[in-house]
One Martini backbone bead per residue (centre of mass of N, CA, C, O) as a GRO file, in nm:
protein
  198
    1UNK     BB    1   0.602  -3.077   2.616
    2UNK     BB    2   0.802  -2.798   2.569
    3UNK     BB    3   1.062  -2.652   2.785
    4UNK     BB    4   1.230  -2.336   2.806
    5UNK     BB    5   1.429  -2.150   3.023
    6UNK     BB    6   1.559  -1.923   2.814
    7UNK     BB    7   1.310  -1.834   2.597
    8UNK     BB    8   1.321  -1.983   2.309
    9UNK     BB    9   1.020  -2.048   2.272
   10UNK     BB   10   0.924  -1.759   2.229
   11UNK     BB   11   1.099  -1.702   1.984
   12UNK     BB   12   0.983  -1.928   1.804
   13UNK     BB   13   0.689  -1.823   1.809
   14UNK     BB   14   0.749  -1.547   1.688
   15UNK     BB   15   0.880  -1.642   1.426
   16UNK     BB   16   0.641  -1.808   1.332
   17UNK     BB   17   0.433  -1.575   1.314
   18UNK     BB   18   0.580  -1.416   1.093
   19UNK     BB   19   0.586  -1.647   0.889
   20UNK     BB   20   0.271  -1.689   0.878
   21UNK     BB   21   0.198  -1.411   0.762
   22UNK     BB   22   0.357  -1.446   0.498
   23UNK     BB   23   0.222  -1.716   0.415
   24UNK     BB   24  -0.083  -1.631   0.392
   25UNK     BB   25  -0.067  -1.473   0.125
   26UNK     BB   26   0.019  -1.718  -0.043
   27UNK     BB   27  -0.223  -1.898   0.021
   28UNK     BB   28  -0.445  -1.731  -0.106
   29UNK     BB   29  -0.339  -1.753  -0.393
   30UNK     BB   30  -0.335  -2.064  -0.404
   31UNK     BB   31  -0.634  -2.113  -0.349
   32UNK     BB   32  -0.742  -1.964  -0.595
   33UNK     BB   33  -0.593  -2.141  -0.803
   34UNK     BB   34  -0.712  -2.408  -0.712
   35UNK     BB   35  -1.012  -2.343  -0.759
   36UNK     BB   36  -0.990  -2.311  -1.062
   37UNK     BB   37  -0.871  -2.591  -1.124
   38UNK     BB   38  -1.110  -2.744  -1.005
   39UNK     BB   39  -1.326  -2.630  -1.183
   40UNK     BB   40  -1.200  -2.738  -1.444
   41UNK     BB   41  -1.187  -3.044  -1.360
   42UNK     BB   42  -1.488  -3.098  -1.274
   43UNK     BB   43  -1.593  -2.986  -1.571
   44UNK     BB   44  -1.398  -3.053  -1.806
   45UNK     BB   45  -1.223  -2.795  -1.870
   46UNK     BB   46  -1.076  -2.727  -2.209
   47UNK     BB   47  -1.052  -2.481  -2.416
   48UNK     BB   48  -1.011  -2.307  -2.694
   49UNK     BB   49  -0.822  -2.031  -2.684
   50UNK     BB   50  -0.846  -1.944  -2.368
   51UNK     BB   51  -0.836  -1.621  -2.182
   52UNK     BB   52  -0.767  -1.484  -1.850
   53UNK     BB   53  -0.789  -1.225  -1.597
   54UNK     BB   54  -0.723  -1.227  -1.231
   55UNK     BB   55  -0.558  -0.997  -1.187
   56UNK     BB   56  -0.253  -1.179  -1.155
   57UNK     BB   57  -0.426  -1.412  -1.274
   58UNK     BB   58  -0.382  -1.651  -1.518
   59UNK     BB   59  -0.612  -1.801  -1.745
   60UNK     BB   60  -0.599  -2.116  -1.914
   61UNK     BB   61  -0.757  -2.282  -2.194
   62UNK     BB   62  -0.837  -2.606  -2.339
   63UNK     BB   63  -0.953  -2.818  -2.551
   64UNK     BB   64  -1.109  -3.118  -2.487
   65UNK     BB   65  -1.089  -3.470  -2.536
   66UNK     BB   66  -1.296  -3.747  -2.492
   67UNK     BB   67  -1.251  -4.085  -2.438
   68UNK     BB   68  -1.468  -4.347  -2.547
   69UNK     BB   69  -1.445  -4.692  -2.491
   70UNK     BB   70  -1.721  -4.799  -2.580
   71UNK     BB   71  -1.722  -4.633  -2.892
   72UNK     BB   72  -1.455  -4.499  -2.994
   73UNK     BB   73  -1.480  -4.187  -2.909
   74UNK     BB   74  -1.462  -3.831  -2.952
   75UNK     BB   75  -1.532  -3.586  -2.708
   76UNK     BB   76  -1.646  -3.260  -2.678
   77UNK     BB   77  -1.601  -2.987  -2.457
   78UNK     BB   78  -1.832  -2.685  -2.450
   79UNK     BB   79  -1.821  -2.502  -2.169
   80UNK     BB   80  -1.614  -2.333  -2.332
   81UNK     BB   81  -1.619  -2.003  -2.489
   82UNK     BB   82  -1.634  -1.783  -2.764
   83UNK     BB   83  -1.785  -1.463  -2.777
   84UNK     BB   84  -1.941  -1.234  -2.981
   85UNK     BB   85  -1.915  -0.882  -2.923
   86UNK     BB   86  -2.041  -0.528  -2.841
   87UNK     BB   87  -1.879  -0.346  -2.587
   88UNK     BB   88  -1.881  -0.055  -2.472
   89UNK     BB   89  -1.632   0.173  -2.359
   90UNK     BB   90  -1.471   0.377  -2.162
   91UNK     BB   91  -1.293   0.652  -2.233
   92UNK     BB   92  -1.024   0.805  -2.195
   93UNK     BB   93  -0.957   1.139  -2.187
   94UNK     BB   94  -0.696   1.102  -2.369
   95UNK     BB   95  -0.886   0.935  -2.612
   96UNK     BB   96  -1.151   1.089  -2.714
   97UNK     BB   97  -1.012   1.195  -3.009
   98UNK     BB   98  -0.966   0.910  -3.144
   99UNK     BB   99  -1.145   0.640  -3.031
  100UNK     BB  100  -1.343   0.392  -2.992
  101UNK     BB  101  -1.418   0.140  -2.746
  102UNK     BB  102  -1.416  -0.233  -2.720
  103UNK     BB  103  -1.565  -0.541  -2.671
  104UNK     BB  104  -1.550  -0.852  -2.885
  105UNK     BB  105  -1.481  -1.069  -2.642
  106UNK     BB  106  -1.589  -1.355  -2.471
  107UNK     BB  107  -1.569  -1.557  -2.200
  108UNK     BB  108  -1.742  -1.866  -2.174
  109UNK     BB  109  -1.863  -2.002  -1.855
  110UNK     BB  110  -2.131  -2.108  -1.889
  111UNK     BB  111  -2.280  -1.825  -1.718
  112UNK     BB  112  -2.017  -1.681  -1.776
  113UNK     BB  113  -1.887  -1.343  -1.864
  114UNK     BB  114  -1.558  -1.268  -1.994
  115UNK     BB  115  -1.383  -1.008  -2.073
  116UNK     BB  116  -1.149  -0.924  -2.279
  117UNK     BB  117  -1.032  -0.726  -2.506
  118UNK     BB  118  -0.960  -0.396  -2.565
  119UNK     BB  119  -1.059  -0.204  -2.855
  120UNK     BB  120  -1.066  -0.054  -3.136
  121UNK     BB  121  -1.301   0.000  -3.370
  122UNK     BB  122  -1.058   0.152  -3.540
  123UNK     BB  123  -0.741   0.128  -3.614
  124UNK     BB  124  -0.702   0.326  -3.851
  125UNK     BB  125  -0.830   0.577  -3.721
  126UNK     BB  126  -0.644   0.583  -3.477
  127UNK     BB  127  -0.378   0.628  -3.638
  128UNK     BB  128  -0.459   0.887  -3.778
  129UNK     BB  129  -0.521   1.061  -3.513
  130UNK     BB  130  -0.230   1.002  -3.373
  131UNK     BB  131  -0.016   1.117  -3.588
  132UNK     BB  132  -0.015   1.428  -3.453
  133UNK     BB  133   0.144   1.363  -3.224
  134UNK     BB  134   0.430   1.487  -3.094
  135UNK     BB  135   0.568   1.218  -3.040
  136UNK     BB  136   0.549   1.110  -3.327
  137UNK     BB  137   0.698   1.344  -3.465
  138UNK     BB  138   0.968   1.316  -3.319
  139UNK     BB  139   1.027   1.022  -3.401
  140UNK     BB  140   1.013   1.063  -3.703
  141UNK     BB  141   1.252   1.265  -3.713
  142UNK     BB  142   1.475   1.120  -3.540
  143UNK     BB  143   1.436   0.821  -3.712
  144UNK     BB  144   1.303   0.827  -4.006
  145UNK     BB  145   1.013   0.749  -4.023
  146UNK     BB  146   0.741   0.658  -4.123
  147UNK     BB  147   0.436   0.654  -4.103
  148UNK     BB  148   0.215   0.546  -3.901
  149UNK     BB  149   0.138   0.192  -3.873
  150UNK     BB  150   0.062  -0.146  -3.873
  151UNK     BB  151   0.381  -0.214  -3.943
  152UNK     BB  152   0.531   0.026  -3.732
  153UNK     BB  153   0.430   0.070  -3.434
  154UNK     BB  154   0.659  -0.075  -3.269
  155UNK     BB  155   0.879   0.125  -3.327
  156UNK     BB  156   0.746   0.361  -3.188
  157UNK     BB  157   0.720   0.236  -2.915
  158UNK     BB  158   1.021   0.192  -2.856
  159UNK     BB  159   1.118   0.484  -2.917
  160UNK     BB  160   0.962   0.629  -2.694
  161UNK     BB  161   1.153   0.511  -2.467
  162UNK     BB  162   1.438   0.566  -2.588
  163UNK     BB  163   1.415   0.884  -2.593
  164UNK     BB  164   1.428   0.933  -2.285
  165UNK     BB  165   1.764   0.873  -2.291
  166UNK     BB  166   1.805   1.110  -2.469
  167UNK     BB  167   1.981   1.410  -2.552
  168UNK     BB  168   1.776   1.482  -2.809
  169UNK     BB  169   1.545   1.554  -2.652
  170UNK     BB  170   1.299   1.729  -2.562
  171UNK     BB  171   1.211   1.903  -2.278
  172UNK     BB  172   0.901   1.788  -2.275
  173UNK     BB  173   1.008   1.496  -2.286
  174UNK     BB  174   0.799   1.284  -2.084
  175UNK     BB  175   0.610   1.080  -1.876
  176UNK     BB  176   0.427   1.335  -1.775
  177UNK     BB  177   0.339   1.398  -2.040
  178UNK     BB  178   0.043   1.402  -2.206
  179UNK     BB  179   0.138   1.284  -2.482
  180UNK     BB  180   0.278   1.037  -2.362
  181UNK     BB  181   0.031   0.921  -2.209
  182UNK     BB  182  -0.140   0.889  -2.463
  183UNK     BB  183   0.046   0.686  -2.608
  184UNK     BB  184   0.043   0.466  -2.392
  185UNK     BB  185  -0.262   0.413  -2.408
  186UNK     BB  186  -0.278   0.353  -2.701
  187UNK     BB  187  -0.085   0.100  -2.707
  188UNK     BB  188  -0.244  -0.072  -2.500
  189UNK     BB  189  -0.484  -0.103  -2.706
  190UNK     BB  190  -0.365  -0.164  -2.986
  191UNK     BB  191  -0.227  -0.447  -2.904
  192UNK     BB  192  -0.488  -0.619  -2.856
  193UNK     BB  193  -0.549  -0.711  -3.151
  194UNK     BB  194  -0.307  -0.909  -3.158
  195UNK     BB  195  -0.382  -1.078  -2.906
  196UNK     BB  196  -0.664  -1.173  -3.008
  197UNK     BB  197  -0.546  -1.333  -3.269
  198UNK     BB  198  -0.383  -1.565  -3.096
   0.00000   0.00000   0.00000
């Protein structure tokens, strides 16, 4: 046991306590990540193109193939798979007049079903209905874009934020505006179709 007469031992313990509190939050996140990795490794799970998010933790898995040296064959482990579903989701009040939304794919890990991306039931109908939004109309006029479509929606998305910094924007155009918030929610869901196809 070490004893310091000048009280520096107490300071060291106090400093260590503060450090340990900060460290404990990181350890919880690390333990959760380690548990998922262990689950995947113990069950030999590595499925084809599967991904899911748990809070801020992203989990990705790839299909593995095990080589059996006894009979020189490659065996695939299908413990994780993508299942096609159609699970309706509650639409944000801002998008009620646009289009219904649903989850179309689940990540299936043994007996667990993890919903993947929420998408519009019809991307085309969603684009048609949102095209009259004042934010879209201002961007179309300001930038001279064609009508919003599946091929140019990203231009509208980037212009929506770019216009916030412009001196040419209308006085109502702000992030707090209901039409702006509606477009932000729209793009959050619309882009999921592209993410799902990757």
